[in-house]
FIBAMAR-632790 format. One record per residue (C-alpha): x, y, z. Coordinates in steps of 0.5 Angstrom, whole numbers, padded with zeros to 4 digits, always signed. Example, Ala and Ser with C-alpha at 12.3 -4.5 7.8 and 13.67 -1.06 7.14 Angstrom:
<pts>
+0025-0009+0016/+0027-0002+0014/
</pts>
This chain:
<pts>
-0135-0046+0080/-0132-0045+0087/-0129-0038+0088/-0122-0039+0092/-0117-0033+0094/-0110-0034+0092/-0105-0029+0095/-0101-0025+0090/-0094-0023+0091/-0094-0016+0090/-0090-0010+0091/-0088-0007+0098/-0081-0004+0098/-0077-0003+0091/-0070+0000+0090/-0071+0006+0085/-0066+0003+0080/-0069-0004+0080/-0070-0004+0072/-0066+0003+0070/-0059+0002+0067/-0056+0009+0069/-0054+0009+0061/-0061+0008+0059/-0065+0013+0063/-0072+0014+0064/-0072+0021+0060/-0079+0023+0062/-0082+0027+0056/-0089+0030+0056/-0094+0028+0050/-0100+0031+0048/-0099+0038+0052/-0100+0036+0060/-0104+0030+0060/-0099+0024+0059/-0092+0023+0061/-0087+0018+0057/-0082+0014+0060/-0077+0009+0057/-0074+0003+0061/-0070-0003+0059/-0073-0010+0062/-0069-0014+0067/-0066-0020+0064/-0071-0027+0064/-0065-0032+0063/-0058-0032+0064/-0053-0030+0058/-0046-0031+0057/-0041-0025+0057/-0038-0025+0050/-0043-0029+0047/-0046-0026+0041/-0050-0032+0039/-0054-0033+0045/-0061-0029+0045/-0062-0025+0051/-0069-0022+0053/-0068-0016+0055/-0072-0011+0051/-0073-0003+0051/-0080-0001+0053/-0084+0006+0053/-0089+0007+0059/-0094+0013+0058/-0097+0015+0065/-0103+0020+0066/-0100+0026+0068/-0102+0033+0071/-0097+0037+0068/-0090+0037+0064/-0086+0034+0070/-0091+0030+0075/-0095+0024+0074/-0102+0023+0077/-0102+0018+0082/-0107+0013+0083/-0110+0006+0081/-0110+0005+0073/-0112+0000+0068/-0106-0002+0063/-0106-0003+0056/-0100-0007+0053/-0099-0006+0045/-0095-0010+0041/-0092-0007+0034/-0091-0010+0028/-0085-0013+0024/-0083-0006+0021/-0082-0003+0028/-0077-0009+0031/-0071-0007+0034/-0064-0007+0031/-0061-0013+0034/-0062-0019+0039/-0059-0014+0044/-0055-0019+0048/-0054-0015+0054/-0048-0019+0056/-0044-0018+0050/-0045-0011+0049/-0046-0005+0054/-0042+0001+0051/-0046+0008+0052/-0046+0008+0044/-0050+0002+0044/-0055+0004+0049/-0056+0011+0045/-0057+0007+0039/-0063+0003+0043/-0066+0009+0045/-0066+0012+0038/-0069+0006+0035/-0074+0005+0041/-0078+0011+0038/-0081+0007+0032/-0086+0004+0036/-0089+0010+0037/-0092+0014+0031/-0089+0009+0026/-0092+0003+0029/-0099+0007+0028/-0102+0004+0035/-0104+0008+0041/-0097+0012+0041/-0099+0015+0035/-0106+0016+0037/-0103+0020+0043/-0098+0024+0039/-0104+0026+0034/-0109+0028+0040/-0114+0022+0039/-0112+0018+0045/-0118+0019+0049/-0121+0014+0054/-0126+0015+0058/-0121+0014+0064/-0114+0015+0065/-0110+0009+0063/-0103+0007+0063/-0100+0004+0056/-0094+0000+0056/-0090-0001+0049/-0084-0006+0049/-0080-0006+0042/-0078-0013+0040/-0071-0014+0039/-0071-0021+0035/-0075-0024+0029/-0082-0027+0031/-0085-0023+0035/-0086-0022+0043/-0085-0029+0047/-0090-0030+0053/-0083-0029+0058/-0082-0022+0055/-0089-0019+0055/-0090-0022+0063/-0083-0019+0065/-0084-0012+0061/-0091-0011+0065/-0088-0013+0072/-0082-0008+0071/-0087-0003+0069/-0091-0004+0075/-0085-0003+0079/-0083+0003+0076/-0090+0006+0076/-0091+0004+0084/-0084+0008+0085/-0088+0014+0082/-0095+0013+0086/-0098+0009+0080/-0101+0002+0082/-0103-0002+0076/-0110-0005+0076/-0109-0012+0076/-0117-0013+0075/-0116-0009+0068/-0110-0011+0064/-0111-0011+0057/-0107-0014+0051/-0107-0011+0044/-0103-0012+0038/-0102-0011+0030/-0099-0016+0025/-0093-0020+0028/-0095-0017+0035/-0102-0019+0034/-0100-0026+0032/-0096-0026+0039/-0102-0024+0042/-0106-0030+0040/-0100-0034+0042/-0100-0031+0049/-0108-0032+0050/-0108-0039+0047/-0103-0041+0053/-0105-0036+0058/-0113-0035+0057/-0114-0032+0064/-0109-0027+0064/-0112-0021+0061/-0119-0018+0062/-0119-0017+0054/-0115-0017+0048/-0116-0013+0041/-0112-0016+0035/-0111-0013+0029/-0109-0016+0022/-0106-0021+0026/-0101-0026+0024/-0104-0032+0027/-0110-0035+0029/-0114-0038+0035/-0119-0044+0036/-0126-0041+0036/-0128-0046+0042/-0122-0044+0046/-0124-0037+0046/-0131-0039+0048/-0129-0045+0053/-0124-0040+0057/-0129-0034+0057/-0124-0029+0053/-0126-0022+0052/-0124-0021+0044/-0125-0016+0039/-0121-0018+0033/-0120-0014+0026/-0119-0016+0019/-0118-0013+0013/-0118-0015+0006/-0111-0018+0005/-0109-0020+0012/-0105-0027+0013/-0107-0032+0018/-0112-0027+0021/-0116-0026+0015/-0124-0025+0014/-0125-0032+0014/-0122-0034+0020/-0124-0028+0024/-0131-0030+0022/-0130-0037+0024/-0128-0035+0031/-0134-0031+0032/-0139-0036+0029/-0136-0042+0032/-0136-0049+0030/-0140-0055+0030/-0135-0057+0036/-0137-0051+0040/-0142-0051+0045/-0145-0045+0043/-0144-0045+0036/-0147-0040+0031/-0150-0036+0036/-0150-0029+0034/-0153-0023+0038/-0156-0017+0035/-0155-0009+0037/-0158-0003+0033/-0151+0000+0033/-0149-0006+0029/-0153-0005+0023/-0149-0009+0017/-0148-0016+0016/-0142-0019+0013/-0142-0019+0006/-0135-0016+0003/-0138-0010+0007/-0135-0006+0013/-0138-0008+0019/-0138-0011+0026/-0141-0017+0029/-0142-0020+0036/-0142-0027+0038/-0143-0032+0044/-0143-0033+0050/-0143-0026+0053/-0146-0021+0048/-0140-0017+0050/-0135-0023+0050/-0133-0024+0042/-0134-0019+0037/-0131-0018+0030/-0130-0012+0025/-0129-0013+0018/-0125-0008+0014/-0125-0010+0007/-0123-0004+0004/-0116-0005+0007/-0111-0009+0005/-0106-0011+0011/-0107-0004+0014/-0112+0000+0018/-0110+0000+0025/-0108+0007+0025/-0115+0009+0024/-0117+0004+0029/-0113+0006+0035/-0115+0013+0034/-0122+0012+0033/-0123+0015+0026/-0124+0008+0022/-0131+0008+0018/-0131+0000+0020/-0132+0002+0027/-0139+0002+0030/-0142+0009+0030/-0144+0009+0037/-0137+0006+0039/-0131+0009+0035/-0127+0009+0042/-0124+0002+0043/-0121+0004+0049/-0128+0005+0052/-0130-0002+0050/-0123-0005+0054/-0125-0001+0060/-0132-0005+0061/-0128-0011+0061/-0126-0014+0068/-0123-0021+0070/-0127-0021+0076/-0133-0020+0072/-0131-0026+0068/-0129-0031+0074/-0122-0030+0072/-0116-0029+0077/-0113-0022+0077/-0107-0021+0072/-0101-0025+0076/-0096-0020+0076/-0089-0023+0078/-0084-0018+0081/-0077-0019+0079/-0073-0021+0085/-0078-0025+0089/-0075-0030+0094/-0075-0037+0091/-0078-0040+0098/-0085-0038+0099/-0092-0041+0101/-0098-0039+0097/-0104-0040+0101/-0110-0042+0098/-0117-0041+0102/-0124-0040+0101/-0127-0033+0099/-0129-0032+0106/-0123-0034+0110/-0117-0030+0111/-0110-0032+0107/-0104-0032+0110/-0098-0028+0107/-0092-0032+0103/-0086-0033+0107/-0080-0029+0103/-0074-0027+0105/-0074-0021+0100/-0077-0014+0100/-0084-0017+0097/-0090-0019+0101/-0097-0020+0100/-0102-0014+0099/-0107-0016+0095/-0112-0022+0093/-0114-0025+0087/-0120-0030+0085/-0120-0036+0081/-0124-0041+0079/-0124-0049+0078/-0128-0055+0078/-0124-0059+0083/-0124-0059+0091/-0119-0054+0093/-0115-0055+0100/-0111-0051+0104/-0104-0052+0105/-0104-0058+0110/-0102-0058+0117/-0098-0063+0116/-0093-0058+0114/-0088-0057+0119/-0081-0055+0120/-0075-0060+0118/-0075-0066+0122/-0068-0068+0125/-0064-0073+0120/-0060-0072+0115/-0064-0070+0109/-0061-0071+0102/-0064-0070+0095/-0068-0076+0092/-0066-0077+0085/-0073-0078+0081/-0073-0081+0074/-0079-0082+0069/-0079-0089+0071/-0082-0087+0078/-0088-0085+0075/-0094-0090+0075/-0097-0092+0069/-0104-0089+0068/-0104-0082+0068/-0105-0078+0061/-0100-0074+0057/-0093-0074+0059/-0092-0074+0067/-0085-0076+0066/-0084-0069+0064/-0084-0067+0072/-0078-0071+0073/-0074-0071+0067/-0069-0065+0069/-0067-0066+0076/-0061-0062+0075/-0063-0056+0071/-0064-0049+0074/-0069-0047+0068/-0073-0053+0066/-0077-0053+0060/-0081-0059+0059/-0087-0059+0062/-0093-0064+0064/-0099-0063+0058/-0105-0068+0059/-0109-0065+0054/-0113-0059+0051/-0120-0062+0053/-0122-0058+0060/-0127-0064+0062/-0121-0069+0064/-0118-0064+0069/-0116-0065+0075/-0111-0070+0073/-0106-0074+0077/-0100-0077+0077/-0096-0082+0082/-0089-0082+0084/-0086-0089+0087/-0080-0087+0091/-0078-0094+0091/-0079-0094+0099/-0082-0090+0104/-0078-0084+0106/-0079-0078+0111/-0080-0072+0106/-0077-0066+0108/-0077-0061+0102/-0082-0061+0096/-0079-0056+0090/-0083-0054+0084/-0082-0050+0078/-0088-0046+0076/-0088-0045+0068/-0094-0041+0067/-0096-0037+0073/-0103-0039+0074/-0107-0045+0076/-0107-0050+0082/-0103-0056+0083/-0103-0060+0090/-0098-0065+0093/-0101-0071+0097/-0099-0077+0101/-0101-0083+0096/-0100-0089+0100/-0106-0093+0101/-0104-0095+0108/-0104-0087+0110/-0109-0082+0110/-0107-0079+0103/-0108-0072+0106/-0106-0066+0102/-0099-0064+0104/-0098-0058+0099/-0103-0053+0095/-0100-0048+0090/-0103-0043+0086/-0097-0042+0082/-0096-0034+0082/-0089-0035+0081/-0088-0035+0074/-0081-0038+0071/-0079-0039+0078/-0078-0045+0083/-0082-0045+0090/-0079-0049+0096/-0084-0052+0101/-0081-0055+0108/-0085-0061+0110/-0085-0067+0114/-0089-0073+0112/-0087-0081+0111/-0089-0084+0105/-0087-0088+0099/-0092-0085+0094/-0093-0078+0092/-0099-0076+0088/-0099-0069+0084/-0105-0067+0082/-0106-0061+0077/-0112-0057+0075/-0113-0054+0068/-0109-0048+0067/-0103-0051+0072/-0096-0052+0068/-0091-0055+0072/-0084-0056+0069/-0080-0060+0074/-0081-0063+0081/-0075-0064+0086/-0075-0067+0093/-0071-0068+0099/-0071-0073+0105/-0068-0079+0108/
</pts>
């Protein structure tokens, strides 16, 4: 697979109060003597909310950040891996937290008081820190959000909490290592983990679900090279021992089904015994630990390294996480999207040995790091046909589903069905099989236009999409290539091309919600 480089929007200069509300202060607290400082924050809003409307869900959530420290007041600066922990149902917040509806001081105080449930009560990494049993081989940043609504953590909340934590830590001289960002969760949080990686398999370097309230397809994990260590007790829900065993062994549909690796550290076999098993395609890629002595429990001991089911040579799950890197797995770095980024940017795509141009942006953000990605298709850089807007009076070209020519898989009409929406939700899904990608759809504009602007809405924050002139009488050259690094945001491109037909080509991980055009 061809390696490419994609410019990642990253932090250049950030206002100190990018996330913190003055009524919800950082409240830095030393944890476990002097080596960890805990901060509390409130995430930025991911969607508009209506003042006075207490029925509209708002996705602002409180969260803790645990940072390596050198004393009780000062963090240790540098670049560190990051672990995100998703708690279970028992640690949910007290309300939906509609920040447009209630902003009084008493309410903020109540949120701060209940946020502590995600620490010791949850029995996760926070509890391990309090017990002095969080001892990874390297310093890590740990991020623990609190779900404020039933059903767990949405992809949107997880992404925004990570980006907000990155901003706040950058203010203190800490950089999150986007090559090593990990996700773990238990029960309800484990189900949210499954949902996230099923939709975004290339984001996290590794995932550890424990007693997860949800499952995932065994072939999906192998196809997308997900580093995964699952834990199941004797009375778990969807992620029971049988389901976990199937994930590790695979099925007849998987290209490497029932392949297992042996290791002297893993001496048992699964037969109602505590044990850990490894599976393909990489010996360290898929693994499962069974805890039949536990009901829906066991996570506290897993997170603090005392569970008897853990291999004798590997009691510390954090050290396994630290060995997993996106770059080792042919994945892009975690696509951190910082809030406030301009909607007008150019994501330049080039080969691994070429220089990448900076995005055009009017905000205080610029490109400062590169990420590598893989795809089976041919990649093109943004075409030289892009130029400044030509003379004329460009107007919006109203697109309709009837303009999509037949023959494309899935529902390509979703690309043009929400032309007036500021946050479109429907998206083009062509199918699960990776063998069909890349796929294309052609829009017939009805007559030849001079296109002056192409706007797209990135619904997933990863993948590659290309726009090209599809008129058979023309060169059919690529007009725009976008690496989709601007999660849940529109990106505008100024172009200058005459055509009646516009081809949209997307690769497997690309999720596009809407296309808008201007021209004359």
